[in-house]
C-alpha positions in Angstrom: 81.9 123.7 135.7 81.9 120.9 133.1 79.4 121.7 130.4 76.9 119.0 129.6 75.8 118.3 126.0 73.5 121.3 125.2 69.8 120.7 125.7 67.6 122.0 122.9 64.7 124.1 124.3 61.3 125.3 123.2 59.3 128.0 124.9 55.6 128.1 125.1 54.5 131.7 125.9 57.2 134.2 124.7 56.2 137.1 126.9 58.5 139.5 128.8 59.7 137.0 131.4 60.7 134.5 128.7 62.2 137.2 126.5 64.1 139.1 129.2 65.2 136.3 131.4 64.7 132.7 130.2 66.0 133.1 126.6 69.2 134.8 127.8 69.5 132.1 130.5 69.3 129.3 128.0 72.2 130.9 126.1 74.2 131.7 129.2 73.9 128.0 130.3 75.3 126.8 127.0 72.0 125.4 125.8 70.1 126.1 122.6 66.7 127.8 122.1 65.3 126.1 119.0 61.8 127.5 118.8 59.0 129.3 120.6 55.2 129.2 120.3 53.1 132.3 120.9 49.8 133.5 119.4 51.1 137.2 119.4 52.9 138.0 116.1 55.0 140.6 118.0 56.4 137.9 120.2 57.1 135.6 117.2 58.9 138.4 115.4 61.2 138.9 118.4 61.9 135.2 118.5 62.7 135.2 114.8 65.0 138.1 115.5 67.0 135.8 117.8 67.3 133.3 115.0 64.8 130.8 116.3 61.7 129.3 114.8 58.4 130.8 115.8 55.0 129.0 115.8 51.6 130.5 116.4 50.6 127.6 118.7 52.2 124.8 120.7 51.2 122.0 118.3 54.1 122.6 116.0 56.4 123.1 119.0 55.4 119.7 120.3 56.0 118.1 116.9 59.4 119.7 116.5 61.8 116.7 116.7 64.8 118.8 117.8 63.2 120.1 121.0 64.0 118.1 124.1 62.6 120.4 126.9 59.9 123.0 126.9 59.6 126.0 129.2 55.9 127.0 129.8 55.4 130.7 130.5 51.7 131.1 129.6 49.0 132.6 131.9 48.3 130.2 134.8 45.0 128.8 133.6 46.8 127.5 130.5 49.5 125.6 132.3 47.7 122.3 132.9 46.6 121.6 129.4 50.0 122.6 128.0 51.9 120.3 130.4 49.5 117.4 129.7 50.2 117.8 126.0 53.9 118.1 126.5 53.9 115.0 128.6 52.1 113.1 125.9 54.8 114.3 123.4 57.5 112.8 125.7 59.4 116.1 126.2 60.7 117.4 129.6 58.9 120.4 131.0 59.8 123.3 133.2 56.6 125.2 134.1 56.4 128.7 135.5 55.0 129.0 139.0 52.4 128.6 140.3 51.9 125.1 138.9 48.4 126.0 137.8 45.4 128.3 138.5 43.9 125.6 140.7 44.9 122.6 142.8 42.9 120.2 140.7 44.7 121.3 137.5 48.1 120.9 139.3 47.2 117.4 140.3 46.1 116.6 136.7 49.3 117.9 135.2 51.5 116.0 137.7 49.6 112.8 137.0 50.2 113.2 133.3 53.9 113.6 133.8 54.1 110.6 136.2 52.2 108.5 133.7 54.8 108.8 131.0 57.9 109.3 133.2 59.1 112.7 132.0 61.2 115.2 134.0 58.9 117.9 135.4 59.9 121.0 137.3 58.2 124.1 138.5 60.3 127.3 137.8 61.2 128.2 141.3 64.2 130.2 140.2 64.8 131.5 143.8 66.3 128.1 144.6 69.0 128.9 142.2 69.9 132.4 143.4 73.6 132.5 144.4 72.7 134.4 147.7 70.1 131.9 148.7 72.4 129.0 148.0 75.0 130.6 150.3 72.4 131.2 153.0 71.3 127.5 152.8 74.9 126.4 153.2 75.4 128.7 156.1 72.3 127.4 157.9 73.3 123.8 157.3 76.7 124.4 158.7 75.2 125.8 161.9 76.2 129.4 161.5 72.9 130.6 163.0 72.4 127.8 165.5 69.0 126.2 165.5 66.6 128.0 163.1 63.5 129.4 164.8 61.8 131.6 162.2 62.0 132.7 158.6 60.5 136.1 157.5 60.0 137.1 153.9 58.8 140.3 152.3 58.2 139.9 148.5 56.2 142.8 147.3 55.8 145.0 144.3 53.4 147.5 142.6 51.0 146.1 140.1 48.5 148.8 139.3 45.3 148.5 137.3 47.0 150.3 134.4 49.9 147.8 134.3 50.5 145.9 131.1 53.5 144.1 129.6 55.9 146.0 127.3 53.7 145.1 124.3 50.5 146.5 126.0 48.9 143.1 126.5 46.3 142.6 129.2 47.3 142.1 132.8 46.0 138.5 133.2 47.5 138.4 136.7 44.5 140.3 138.1 41.9 138.2 136.3 40.8 135.5 138.8 39.7 133.1 136.0 43.2 133.2 134.4 45.4 133.7 137.5 43.5 131.7 140.1 44.0 134.6 142.6 46.1 137.6 143.1 49.3 138.5 144.9 49.1 135.4 147.1 49.0 132.8 144.3 51.5 134.8 142.2 54.2 135.6 144.8 53.7 133.4 147.8 54.7 130.1 146.0 58.3 131.5 145.8 58.4 132.2 149.5 56.9 128.9 150.5 59.3 127.0 148.2 62.3 129.1 149.4 61.4 128.4 153.0 61.7 124.6 152.3 64.9 125.1 150.4 66.6 127.1 153.1 65.3 125.2 156.1 65.6 121.7 154.7 61.9 120.9 155.5 58.6 122.1 154.1 56.0 124.1 155.8 53.5 121.7 157.3 50.5 124.1 157.6 49.7 127.7 156.9 47.0 130.3 157.4 46.5 133.6 155.7 44.8 137.0 155.7 44.3 138.7 152.3 43.4 142.3 151.4 42.0 144.2 148.5 43.2 147.5 149.8 44.7 149.7 147.1 44.2 148.3 143.7 40.8 148.3 142.1 40.6 144.8 140.7 38.8 141.6 141.8 41.8 139.7 143.3 43.8 140.2 146.5 46.5 142.9 146.2 48.2 141.8 149.4 48.4 138.9 151.9 50.2 137.8 155.1 50.8 134.1 155.5 51.9 132.5 158.7 53.0 128.9 159.0 55.1 126.3 160.7 57.3 123.3 159.7 56.7 119.9 161.3 59.7 120.6 163.7 58.3 123.9 164.8 60.2 126.5 162.7 57.8 129.5 162.2 57.3 131.3 158.9 55.9 134.8 158.2 55.4 135.9 154.5 54.2 139.2 153.3 53.4 139.4 149.6 51.8 142.4 147.8 50.8 144.1 144.6 50.3 147.4 146.5 53.8 148.2 147.7 55.4 151.3 145.9 58.6 150.2 144.1 60.9 152.7 145.9 60.2 151.2 149.3 62.2 148.3 150.8 60.2 145.4 149.4 62.4 142.4 149.0 63.7 141.2 152.4 64.6 137.7 153.7 65.6 136.8 157.2 66.3 133.5 158.9 66.7 133.8 162.6 68.4 131.1 164.7 69.3 130.5 168.3 72.8 132.1 167.9 72.6 134.4 164.9 70.5 135.7 162.0 71.0 135.8 158.3 69.5 138.9 156.7 69.3 139.3 152.9 68.2 142.4 151.0 67.2 142.6 147.3 68.0 139.0 146.6 64.5 137.9 145.7 63.8 138.6 142.1 64.8 137.6 138.6 68.4 138.9 138.8 71.5 138.0 140.8 73.1 140.3 143.3 71.7 141.7 146.6 73.5 141.3 149.9 73.5 138.9 152.8 74.6 139.8 156.3 75.3 137.5 159.2 74.4 139.1 162.6 75.8 137.6 165.7 73.2 137.0 168.4 75.5 137.7 171.3 77.4 140.7 170.2 75.3 142.1 167.4 78.4 142.1 165.2 77.6 142.2 161.4 79.5 140.3 158.8 78.9 140.5 155.1 78.5 137.0 153.8 80.6 136.0 150.8 78.4 134.9 148.0 80.2 132.9 145.2 79.1 133.9 141.7 76.9 136.6 143.3 75.8 138.2 140.0 74.8 135.0 138.2 71.1 135.1 137.2 68.9 132.6 139.1 67.4 131.8 135.7 70.7 130.7 134.4 71.3 128.6 137.5 67.9 127.1 137.0 68.5 126.2 133.4 71.9 124.6 134.3 70.3 122.5 137.1 67.4 121.4 134.9 69.6 120.5 131.9 72.0 118.6 134.2 69.1 116.7 135.6 67.8 115.8 132.2 71.2 114.7 130.9 72.2 112.7 134.0 68.8 111.2 134.9 69.3 112.3 138.5 66.1 114.3 139.1 66.3 115.0 142.9 66.7 118.8 142.4 63.2 118.9 140.8 60.2 117.3 142.4 56.6 117.5 141.1 55.4 116.0 144.4 57.1 118.8 146.4 55.7 121.4 144.1 52.2 119.9 144.4 52.7 120.3 148.2 53.3 124.0 147.7 50.1 124.3 145.7 48.2 122.5 148.5 49.6 125.1 150.9 48.4 128.0 148.6 44.9 126.4 148.6 45.0 126.1 152.4 46.1 129.7 152.7 43.2 131.0 150.5 40.7 128.7 152.4 41.8 130.0 155.7 41.4 133.6 154.5 37.8 132.8 153.4 38.7 133.4 149.8 
């Protein structure tokens, strides 16, 4: 792959996801992390250990003339104001999912980006997982016939005692900061991945949520059902109450002649496996996945930087991401939440 001129990045919110996955991905993609902004001095110290500038708030980050693009990895309720300010500064922005803690905030941030014409993307890294790219290509080439249903299990254990490696609060179980629980945190990946694999978005969804195991005021599990406009069905199970040793990351796309089944592909790292199962004979074939171990975060940075440099933004769509937020709101409304 021909390397573009390196993009110079800033990161707002240098927590464990940014430290463990995004910063290494920026380096692996051949880009440059210039600076981070985080109010926690421990995070700033880690950034300085990487040789980058560290600011206590985003004002200095936005004013830094070297920075071209900013990755936002703050708690959900801070996304909208951050993106609006980044847009005003004229920098490109890649914002963690979900877009925001509310649909109204997501609409506000997209309007700000449209108003000044900057590149905006939501960090749906599963679009850039090598296994999912191979599955999409297989579906498009007709290897499973006509798709009929997609089934996704994306679950984990997030107990009341959970905190990040620095012991900071688990804001994901605070409804004011997260906007919900397992559904708003995990289901956006599944909804977006369904569109990516099937080539069309879900048109409508309904959900049931639960607060079954974890003692906190947000949902710890949800089942979402939906359909595309052409009639492909979707079934998503997301959870914060699934023990980590159980099978909890599964993806299946069933068609009229075969099925693609993936295990352990959904997540922050590459790898996992994809199997093609013949609908007539039941024969199983391991699907070849090029560059199977490449991090989806690295793929995401490569795609975003290429879009920024080329001016061809089709791989990133704020309008599409806002559609995902509308489906999340629809799911919660149908569940009576």
